[in-house]
Backbone as JSON Lines, residues from 0, in Angstrom:
{"i":0,"aa":"M","n":[13.52,52.84,29.4],"ca":[13.11,52.85,28.01],"c":[11.98,51.84,27.83]}
{"i":1,"aa":"K","n":[11.01,52.21,27.09],"ca":[9.82,51.4,26.88],"c":[10.0,50.52,25.65]}
{"i":2,"aa":"K","n":[9.55,49.2,25.76],"ca":[9.63,48.28,24.61],"c":[8.58,48.68,23.57]}
{"i":3,"aa":"S","n":[8.97,48.58,22.33],"ca":[8.0,48.84,21.28],"c":[7.26,47.55,20.94]}
{"i":4,"aa":"R","n":[6.05,47.66,20.59],"ca":[5.24,46.49,20.23],"c":[5.32,46.25,18.73]}
{"i":5,"aa":"G","n":[5.21,44.97,18.36],"ca":[5.1,44.64,16.94],"c":[6.39,44.21,16.3]}
{"i":6,"aa":"G","n":[7.53,44.43,16.87],"ca":[8.79,44.07,16.26],"c":[9.19,42.64,16.55]}
{"i":7,"aa":"F","n":[9.99,42.47,17.52],"ca":[10.54,41.17,17.86],"c":[9.71,40.49,18.93]}
{"i":8,"aa":"L","n":[9.85,39.15,19.01],"ca":[9.17,38.38,20.05],"c":[9.9,38.56,21.36]}
{"i":9,"aa":"S","n":[9.13,38.52,22.43],"ca":[9.77,38.55,23.74],"c":[10.48,37.22,23.97]}
{"i":10,"aa":"K","n":[11.35,37.17,24.95],"ca":[12.11,35.95,25.23],"c":[11.16,34.8,25.56]}
{"i":11,"aa":"K","n":[10.13,35.06,26.32],"ca":[9.15,34.04,26.7],"c":[8.4,33.52,25.47]}
{"i":12,"aa":"S","n":[7.98,34.4,24.61],"ca":[7.27,34.01,23.39],"c":[8.19,33.24,22.44]}
{"i":13,"aa":"Y","n":[9.45,33.64,22.38],"ca":[10.42,32.98,21.53],"c":[10.64,31.53,21.99]}
{"i":14,"aa":"I","n":[10.74,31.3,23.27],"ca":[10.9,29.95,23.83],"c":[9.67,29.11,23.53]}
{"i":15,"aa":"K","n":[8.48,29.67,23.68],"ca":[7.24,28.94,23.36],"c":[7.22,28.56,21.88]}
{"i":16,"aa":"F","n":[7.63,29.49,21.04],"ca":[7.68,29.24,19.61],"c":[8.64,28.09,19.29]}
{"i":17,"aa":"L","n":[9.84,28.09,19.88],"ca":[10.81,27.03,19.65],"c":[10.3,25.68,20.12]}
{"i":18,"aa":"I","n":[9.65,25.63,21.27],"ca":[9.09,24.38,21.78],"c":[8.02,23.85,20.83]}
{"i":19,"aa":"A","n":[7.14,24.73,20.36],"ca":[6.09,24.31,19.41],"c":[6.71,23.83,18.11]}
{"i":20,"aa":"L","n":[7.73,24.51,17.62],"ca":[8.39,24.12,16.38],"c":[9.03,22.74,16.51]}
{"i":21,"aa":"I","n":[9.75,22.5,17.6],"ca":[10.37,21.2,17.84],"c":[9.31,20.11,17.95]}
{"i":22,"aa":"F","n":[8.21,20.39,18.61],"ca":[7.11,19.44,18.75],"c":[6.56,19.05,17.38]}
{"i":23,"aa":"F","n":[6.32,20.03,16.53],"ca":[5.76,19.74,15.2],"c":[6.77,19.01,14.31]}
{"i":24,"aa":"I","n":[8.03,19.29,14.46],"ca":[9.06,18.56,13.7],"c":[9.07,17.1,14.13]}
{"i":25,"aa":"I","n":[9.02,16.84,15.42],"ca":[9.0,15.46,15.92],"c":[7.76,14.73,15.43]}
{"i":26,"aa":"I","n":[6.61,15.37,15.48],"ca":[5.36,14.75,14.98],"c":[5.48,14.46,13.49]}
{"i":27,"aa":"G","n":[6.01,15.39,12.72],"ca":[6.16,15.2,11.28],"c":[7.08,14.04,10.94]}
{"i":28,"aa":"V","n":[8.19,13.93,11.62],"ca":[9.13,12.83,11.38],"c":[8.48,11.5,11.75]}
{"i":29,"aa":"T","n":[7.77,11.47,12.87],"ca":[7.1,10.23,13.3],"c":[6.05,9.8,12.28]}
{"i":30,"aa":"I","n":[5.25,10.72,11.83],"ca":[4.23,10.4,10.82],"c":[4.9,9.94,9.53]}
{"i":31,"aa":"G","n":[5.99,10.57,9.15],"ca":[6.73,10.17,7.96],"c":[7.2,8.72,8.04]}
{"i":32,"aa":"F","n":[7.69,8.31,9.2],"ca":[8.14,6.93,9.36],"c":[6.96,5.96,9.37]}
{"i":33,"aa":"L","n":[5.85,6.36,9.95],"ca":[4.68,5.48,10.03],"c":[4.07,5.22,8.66]}
{"i":34,"aa":"F","n":[4.14,6.19,7.77],"ca":[3.47,6.07,6.49],"c":[4.43,5.87,5.32]}
{"i":35,"aa":"T","n":[5.62,5.38,5.61],"ca":[6.59,5.1,4.57],"c":[6.39,3.67,4.05]}
{"i":36,"aa":"T","n":[6.36,3.53,2.74],"ca":[6.19,2.23,2.11],"c":[7.56,1.66,1.76]}
{"i":37,"aa":"T","n":[7.81,0.42,2.17],"ca":[9.07,-0.26,1.84],"c":[8.96,-0.85,0.44]}
{"i":38,"aa":"D","n":[9.9,-0.5,-0.42],"ca":[9.92,-1.05,-1.77],"c":[10.79,-2.31,-1.75]}
{"i":39,"aa":"C","n":[10.15,-3.47,-1.87],"ca":[10.86,-4.75,-1.86],"c":[11.41,-5.12,-3.23]}
{"i":40,"aa":"G","n":[11.23,-4.28,-4.23],"ca":[11.71,-4.6,-5.58],"c":[10.98,-5.82,-6.11]}
{"i":41,"aa":"T","n":[11.72,-6.94,-6.31],"ca":[11.1,-8.18,-6.78],"c":[11.22,-9.28,-5.71]}
{"i":42,"aa":"D","n":[11.59,-8.91,-4.49],"ca":[11.8,-9.87,-3.4],"c":[10.46,-10.22,-2.74]}
{"i":43,"aa":"K","n":[9.89,-11.34,-3.14],"ca":[8.59,-11.76,-2.62],"c":[8.63,-12.03,-1.11]}
{"i":44,"aa":"Q","n":[9.73,-12.61,-0.63],"ca":[9.84,-12.92,0.8],"c":[9.82,-11.65,1.64]}
{"i":45,"aa":"C","n":[10.53,-10.62,1.19],"ca":[10.51,-9.31,1.86],"c":[9.08,-8.81,1.96]}
{"i":46,"aa":"F","n":[8.35,-8.85,0.84],"ca":[6.98,-8.37,0.83],"c":[6.08,-9.21,1.73]}
{"i":47,"aa":"N","n":[6.16,-10.52,1.62],"ca":[5.3,-11.4,2.42],"c":[5.53,-11.2,3.91]}
{"i":48,"aa":"D","n":[6.78,-11.01,4.31],"ca":[7.09,-10.79,5.72],"c":[6.44,-9.49,6.23]}
{"i":49,"aa":"L","n":[6.55,-8.43,5.45],"ca":[5.98,-7.15,5.86],"c":[4.45,-7.16,5.78]}
{"i":50,"aa":"A","n":[3.9,-7.74,4.72],"ca":[2.44,-7.78,4.56],"c":[1.79,-8.64,5.64]}
{"i":51,"aa":"S","n":[2.47,-9.69,6.1],"ca":[1.93,-10.53,7.18],"c":[1.72,-9.73,8.45]}
{"i":52,"aa":"A","n":[2.54,-8.7,8.64],"ca":[2.42,-7.84,9.81],"c":[1.61,-6.58,9.5]}
{"i":53,"aa":"C","n":[0.95,-6.55,8.35],"ca":[0.15,-5.39,7.9],"c":[1.0,-4.12,7.8]}
{"i":54,"aa":"K","n":[2.24,-4.26,7.4],"ca":[3.11,-3.1,7.2],"c":[3.04,-2.7,5.74]}
{"i":55,"aa":"Q","n":[3.31,-1.43,5.47],"ca":[3.25,-0.93,4.11],"c":[4.48,-1.37,3.32]}
{"i":56,"aa":"A","n":[4.22,-2.0,2.18],"ca":[5.3,-2.49,1.32],"c":[4.75,-2.69,-0.08]}
{"i":57,"aa":"K","n":[5.68,-2.79,-1.04],"ca":[5.26,-3.1,-2.41],"c":[6.31,-3.98,-3.07]}
{"i":58,"aa":"V","n":[5.83,-4.78,-4.04],"ca":[6.69,-5.69,-4.77],"c":[6.18,-5.79,-6.21]}
{"i":59,"aa":"K","n":[7.11,-5.97,-7.13],"ca":[6.73,-6.27,-8.52],"c":[7.03,-7.73,-8.74]}
{"i":60,"aa":"T","n":[6.06,-8.43,-9.33],"ca":[6.23,-9.86,-9.53],"c":[5.71,-10.27,-10.9]}
{"i":61,"aa":"L","n":[6.31,-11.3,-11.45],"ca":[5.92,-11.84,-12.74],"c":[5.09,-13.09,-12.5]}
{"i":62,"aa":"V","n":[3.86,-13.09,-13.01],"ca":[2.99,-14.26,-12.93],"c":[2.6,-14.59,-14.36]}
{"i":63,"aa":"G","n":[3.03,-15.74,-14.82],"ca":[2.84,-16.06,-16.23],"c":[3.67,-15.08,-17.05]}
{"i":64,"aa":"Y","n":[3.02,-14.35,-17.92],"ca":[3.72,-13.34,-18.72],"c":[3.37,-11.93,-18.28]}
{"i":65,"aa":"N","n":[2.58,-11.8,-17.23],"ca":[2.14,-10.49,-16.76],"c":[2.98,-10.02,-15.58]}
{"i":66,"aa":"T","n":[3.25,-8.72,-15.54],"ca":[3.94,-8.12,-14.4],"c":[2.89,-7.41,-13.55]}
{"i":67,"aa":"Y","n":[2.93,-7.71,-12.25],"ca":[1.98,-7.13,-11.3],"c":[2.72,-6.32,-10.25]}
{"i":68,"aa":"Q","n":[2.08,-5.26,-9.77],"ca":[2.56,-4.58,-8.58],"c":[1.58,-4.9,-7.47]}
{"i":69,"aa":"I","n":[2.1,-5.47,-6.4],"ca":[1.27,-5.8,-5.25],"c":[1.71,-4.86,-4.13]}
{"i":70,"aa":"E","n":[0.76,-4.16,-3.55],"ca":[1.09,-3.17,-2.53],"c":[0.27,-3.39,-1.28]}
{"i":71,"aa":"S","n":[0.95,-3.55,-0.17],"ca":[0.3,-3.63,1.13],"c":[0.14,-2.21,1.64]}
{"i":72,"aa":"K","n":[-1.1,-1.84,1.91],"ca":[-1.41,-0.47,2.35],"c":[-1.47,-0.36,3.86]}
{"i":73,"aa":"G","n":[-1.23,-1.47,4.56],"ca":[-1.32,-1.46,6.02],"c":[-2.69,-1.87,6.48]}
{"i":74,"aa":"I","n":[-3.05,-1.45,7.66],"ca":[-4.34,-1.83,8.26],"c":[-5.47,-1.14,7.51]}
{"i":75,"aa":"S","n":[-6.52,-1.9,7.2],"ca":[-7.7,-1.36,6.55],"c":[-8.62,-0.78,7.61]}
{"i":76,"aa":"F","n":[-8.95,0.49,7.46],"ca":[-9.82,1.15,8.43],"c":[-11.27,1.21,7.96]}
{"i":77,"aa":"K","n":[-11.58,0.49,6.89],"ca":[-12.95,0.51,6.37],"c":[-13.88,-0.17,7.36]}
{"i":78,"aa":"N","n":[-14.98,0.45,7.64],"ca":[-16.0,-0.06,8.56],"c":[-15.42,-0.38,9.94]}
{"i":79,"aa":"F","n":[-14.37,0.33,10.32],"ca":[-13.74,0.19,11.64],"c":[-13.3,-1.24,11.94]}
{"i":80,"aa":"K","n":[-12.87,-1.97,10.9],"ca":[-12.33,-3.32,11.08],"c":[-10.81,-3.19,11.09]}
{"i":81,"aa":"F","n":[-10.24,-3.13,12.28],"ca":[-8.81,-2.9,12.41],"c":[-7.99,-4.18,12.34]}
{"i":82,"aa":"N","n":[-8.64,-5.3,12.07],"ca":[-7.92,-6.58,12.0],"c":[-7.75,-7.05,10.57]}
{"i":83,"aa":"E","n":[-7.91,-6.16,9.61],"ca":[-7.75,-6.51,8.2],"c":[-6.61,-5.72,7.57]}
{"i":84,"aa":"C","n":[-5.88,-6.39,6.7],"ca":[-4.8,-5.75,5.94],"c":[-5.33,-5.46,4.54]}
{"i":85,"aa":"K","n":[-5.04,-4.26,4.05],"ca":[-5.47,-3.88,2.71],"c":[-4.33,-4.12,1.73]}
{"i":86,"aa":"I","n":[-4.62,-4.87,0.67],"ca":[-3.65,-5.18,-0.37],"c":[-4.23,-4.74,-1.72]}
{"i":87,"aa":"D","n":[-3.47,-3.97,-2.46],"ca":[-3.86,-3.56,-3.81],"c":[-2.97,-4.28,-4.82]}
{"i":88,"aa":"V","n":[-3.6,-4.82,-5.87],"ca":[-2.86,-5.52,-6.92],"c":[-3.21,-4.84,-8.25]}
{"i":89,"aa":"K","n":[-2.17,-4.5,-9.0],"ca":[-2.37,-3.8,-10.26],"c":[-1.53,-4.45,-11.35]}
{"i":90,"aa":"V","n":[-2.11,-4.62,-12.53],"ca":[-1.36,-5.14,-13.68],"c":[-0.5,-4.0,-14.23]}
{"i":91,"aa":"M","n":[0.82,-4.26,-14.26],"ca":[1.75,-3.25,-14.78],"c":[2.0,-3.44,-16.28]}
{"i":92,"aa":"S","n":[2.09,-4.72,-16.7],"ca":[2.27,-4.99,-18.13],"c":[1.72,-6.37,-18.46]}
{"i":93,"aa":"V","n":[1.19,-6.47,-19.68],"ca":[0.65,-7.73,-20.2],"c":[1.49,-8.11,-21.4]}
{"i":94,"aa":"E","n":[2.15,-9.24,-21.32],"ca":[3.02,-9.7,-22.41],"c":[2.39,-10.93,-23.05]}
{"i":95,"aa":"T","n":[1.66,-10.69,-24.12],"ca":[1.03,-11.78,-24.86],"c":[0.82,-11.34,-26.3]}
{"i":96,"aa":"S","n":[0.82,-12.31,-27.18],"ca":[0.55,-12.0,-28.6],"c":[-0.96,-12.09,-28.88]}
{"i":97,"aa":"D","n":[-1.7,-12.62,-27.92],"ca":[-3.14,-12.79,-28.05],"c":[-3.85,-11.48,-27.66]}
{"i":98,"aa":"A","n":[-4.45,-10.82,-28.64],"ca":[-5.1,-9.52,-28.4],"c":[-6.24,-9.64,-27.39]}
{"i":99,"aa":"E","n":[-6.96,-10.75,-27.41],"ca":[-8.08,-10.93,-26.49],"c":[-7.6,-10.99,-25.04]}
{"i":100,"aa":"T","n":[-6.53,-11.73,-24.79],"ca":[-5.96,-11.81,-23.44],"c":[-5.38,-10.47,-23.02]}
{"i":101,"aa":"Y","n":[-4.71,-9.8,-23.94],"ca":[-4.15,-8.48,-23.65],"c":[-5.25,-7.52,-23.2]}
{"i":102,"aa":"N","n":[-6.33,-7.46,-23.97],"ca":[-7.44,-6.56,-23.63],"c":[-8.14,-6.97,-22.33]}
{"i":103,"aa":"L","n":[-8.13,-8.25,-22.03],"ca":[-8.76,-8.75,-20.81],"c":[-8.03,-8.24,-19.56]}
{"i":104,"aa":"F","n":[-6.7,-8.22,-19.61],"ca":[-5.91,-7.86,-18.43],"c":[-5.41,-6.42,-18.4]}
{"i":105,"aa":"K","n":[-5.42,-5.75,-19.53],"ca":[-4.91,-4.37,-19.62],"c":[-5.65,-3.46,-18.63]}
{"i":106,"aa":"D","n":[-4.9,-2.7,-17.85],"ca":[-5.43,-1.7,-16.91],"c":[-6.36,-2.27,-15.85]}
{"i":107,"aa":"T","n":[-6.14,-3.51,-15.43],"ca":[-6.99,-4.09,-14.39],"c":[-6.3,-4.02,-13.03]}
{"i":108,"aa":"E","n":[-7.12,-4.05,-11.99],"ca":[-6.6,-4.03,-10.62],"c":[-7.65,-4.6,-9.68]}
{"i":109,"aa":"M","n":[-7.21,-4.92,-8.48],"ca":[-8.14,-5.4,-7.47],"c":[-7.66,-4.96,-6.09]}
{"i":110,"aa":"T","n":[-8.6,-4.85,-5.18],"ca":[-8.33,-4.5,-3.8],"c":[-8.75,-5.66,-2.92]}
{"i":111,"aa":"C","n":[-7.89,-5.99,-1.96],"ca":[-8.16,-7.12,-1.08],"c":[-8.12,-6.64,0.38]}
{"i":112,"aa":"R","n":[-9.04,-7.12,1.16],"ca":[-9.04,-6.86,2.61],"c":[-8.94,-8.22,3.28]}
{"i":113,"aa":"I","n":[-7.76,-8.51,3.8],"ca":[-7.44,-9.85,4.29],"c":[-7.32,-9.82,5.8]}
{"i":114,"aa":"P","n":[-8.1,-10.66,6.51],"ca":[-7.97,-10.72,7.98],"c":[-6.54,-11.1,8.38]}
{"i":115,"aa":"K","n":[-6.04,-10.43,9.4],"ca":[-4.67,-10.72,9.88],"c":[-4.54,-12.2,10.21]}
{"i":116,"aa":"G","n":[-3.44,-12.79,9.78],"ca":[-3.14,-14.18,10.09],"c":[-3.76,-15.2,9.16]}
{"i":117,"aa":"E","n":[-4.61,-14.77,8.23],"ca":[-5.29,-15.71,7.33],"c":[-4.4,-16.16,6.18]}
{"i":118,"aa":"V","n":[-3.47,-15.32,5.74],"ca":[-2.67,-15.6,4.55],"c":[-1.2,-15.38,4.88]}
{"i":119,"aa":"K","n":[-0.36,-16.26,4.36],"ca":[1.09,-16.13,4.54],"c":[1.77,-15.71,3.24]}
{"i":120,"aa":"E","n":[1.23,-16.14,2.1],"ca":[1.81,-15.84,0.78],"c":[0.91,-14.85,0.05]}
{"i":121,"aa":"F","n":[1.17,-13.57,0.26],"ca":[0.34,-12.53,-0.35],"c":[0.6,-12.39,-1.84]}
{"i":122,"aa":"T","n":[1.69,-12.97,-2.32],"ca":[2.02,-12.89,-3.74],"c":[1.42,-14.04,-4.54]}
{"i":123,"aa":"E","n":[0.74,-14.96,-3.88],"ca":[0.05,-16.06,-4.55],"c":[-1.43,-15.72,-4.66]}
{"i":124,"aa":"F","n":[-1.91,-15.5,-5.88],"ca":[-3.29,-15.08,-6.07],"c":[-4.29,-16.1,-5.55]}
{"i":125,"aa":"R","n":[-4.0,-17.37,-5.66],"ca":[-4.95,-18.38,-5.2],"c":[-5.21,-18.26,-3.69]}
{"i":126,"aa":"D","n":[-4.22,-17.72,-2.95],"ca":[-4.36,-17.57,-1.51],"c":[-5.17,-16.33,-1.12]}
{"i":127,"aa":"I","n":[-5.13,-15.28,-1.95],"ca":[-5.79,-14.02,-1.56],"c":[-7.07,-13.72,-2.31]}
{"i":128,"aa":"L","n":[-7.33,-14.44,-3.4],"ca":[-8.42,-14.09,-4.3],"c":[-9.79,-14.01,-3.63]}
{"i":129,"aa":"K","n":[-10.06,-14.87,-2.66],"ca":[-11.39,-14.86,-2.03],"c":[-11.64,-13.61,-1.19]}
{"i":130,"aa":"Y","n":[-10.59,-12.83,-0.92],"ca":[-10.73,-11.61,-0.13],"c":[-10.74,-10.35,-1.01]}
{"i":131,"aa":"C","n":[-10.74,-10.55,-2.34],"ca":[-10.54,-9.44,-3.27],"c":[-11.79,-9.11,-4.09]}
{"i":132,"aa":"H","n":[-11.78,-7.89,-4.62],"ca":[-12.79,-7.48,-5.6],"c":[-12.14,-6.5,-6.57]}
{"i":133,"aa":"G","n":[-12.66,-6.47,-7.78],"ca":[-12.14,-5.54,-8.77],"c":[-12.02,-6.18,-10.15]}
{"i":134,"aa":"T","n":[-11.59,-5.38,-11.1],"ca":[-11.55,-5.82,-12.5],"c":[-10.51,-6.92,-12.73]}
{"i":135,"aa":"L","n":[-9.44,-6.94,-11.96],"ca":[-8.44,-7.99,-12.12],"c":[-9.0,-9.34,-11.69]}
{"i":136,"aa":"K","n":[-9.74,-9.38,-10.6],"ca":[-10.34,-10.63,-10.15],"c":[-11.29,-11.16,-11.22]}
{"i":137,"aa":"E","n":[-12.09,-10.27,-11.78],"ca":[-13.02,-10.67,-12.84],"c":[-12.26,-11.21,-14.05]}
{"i":138,"aa":"A","n":[-11.16,-10.57,-14.42],"ca":[-10.36,-11.02,-15.57],"c":[-9.73,-12.38,-15.3]}
{"i":139,"aa":"L","n":[-9.25,-12.6,-14.09],"ca":[-8.66,-13.91,-13.75],"c":[-9.7,-15.03,-13.85]}
{"i":140,"aa":"F","n":[-10.9,-14.77,-13.35],"ca":[-11.97,-15.78,-13.45],"c":[-12.38,-16.01,-14.89]}
{"i":141,"aa":"E","n":[-12.47,-14.94,-15.67],"ca":[-12.85,-15.09,-17.08],"c":[-11.78,-15.9,-17.84]}
{"i":142,"aa":"K","n":[-10.52,-15.67,-17.53],"ca":[-9.43,-16.44,-18.17],"c":[-9.53,-17.92,-17.81]}
{"i":143,"aa":"I","n":[-9.85,-18.23,-16.56],"ca":[-10.01,-19.63,-16.14],"c":[-11.15,-20.28,-16.91]}
{"i":144,"aa":"I","n":[-12.26,-19.58,-17.03],"ca":[-13.43,-20.12,-17.76],"c":[-13.08,-20.35,-19.23]}
{"i":145,"aa":"R","n":[-12.36,-19.41,-19.84],"ca":[-11.97,-19.57,-21.25],"c":[-11.06,-20.76,-21.46]}
{"i":146,"aa":"D","n":[-10.17,-21.01,-20.49],"ca":[-9.19,-22.09,-20.63],"c":[-9.8,-23.47,-20.41]}
{"i":147,"aa":"V","n":[-10.99,-23.53,-19.84],"ca":[-11.61,-24.84,-19.55],"c":[-12.25,-25.42,-20.75]}
């Protein structure tokens, strides 16, 4: 009896298909683990430990009356500099009765590219500010100037 074409896979093709499927599942799981961000909640030590190793993590922290989300994005691949960690800082809420200060910090953020080993306390702005750029950095400097 002759096999018909177009219906089922042959045994050899079926085995190749299963091997390819298992390979892609393993690759997908590995990539999932590599690009998973650890949520440290409000635990600064958890975040600082992971960010020091350029691992992906995020933390919410209160500085003054403002709530910030600081997120370590891992190694910065910009300009092929693989020795820098990328940190994003975003203002989540501004708690002040002063409208001018509220407007100054509302919706601001900054991106930092920090050389590995340069900073231990990523949640302290004074330690990371020189590596950052963005509207939050500008707002912090403007607030310092106003307070003087």
